[in-house]
C-alpha positions, 0 to 999 in steps of 0.5 A: 336669158331667163333663169329660175332658182328653186329648192331641189325636190326629191324627184330631181335627185337622179338628174342631180347625181348625173350632173355631179358625175358628169366630169372626170372627177365626178365619174370617180366618186359618184354612183349613177346606178339605178335605182338611186343609191340610198345614201343620196336619199338620206343626204337629201333628207338631211339637207332638206330638213336643215334650215342652214342648208339649201340644195338649189337648182337653176332652171331654164325652160324646165331644164336643169342648167345647174346646181349648188349647195349653200350651207350657212355656218355661225362662227365665233371668229370675225366677231361672231359672224356667219359664213356661207359655204358654197359646195357641189357646184355644177353647170350642165355641160350644154350650158357652160360658158353661156353666163349661167354659172355667173347668174347662179353665183350672183343669186347665191351671193345675194342669198348669203347677204340676205342671211347677213353673212360676212363671208362667202367661201368655197373650195375647188379641186386643184384639178379643175383649173377652169373652175378656179379661173371662173371663181377668180373672175367672180372676185373670189381669192385664194386667201387660205390653203385648204386641207382635207382628211379623208376618213372613209371612201364611199 
């Protein structure tokens, strides 16, 4: 099952936003109108220019199979170590359950190791039990209780 990992390009944005919107939760919070919402373009530019952020696409036969964002964060805790935060994970519905998510995470974890991160962390919405089960099967543990404060609805 050959798969290619690469940095997202501006030309990919429409497909990436559609992928983010392609589930019950994403439908509520993403904007798939055309032309693409300028906020996505601004976010993409910020991510692309930040050396501690990567927006990654997984491809097979020039088809986007999945995506995620990696953010590398320096911490004073754990003796001044680095962490890798994984967010915005999606596997296209036609490719779920076929091992592509596992390959994407194996690749992402290897990137974190290459950046000398001591911890890889992520959050998952409690309304995504399949995703939570997937993360548990990869060895992630729910060791902390997460909190969010919404400052502004987009």
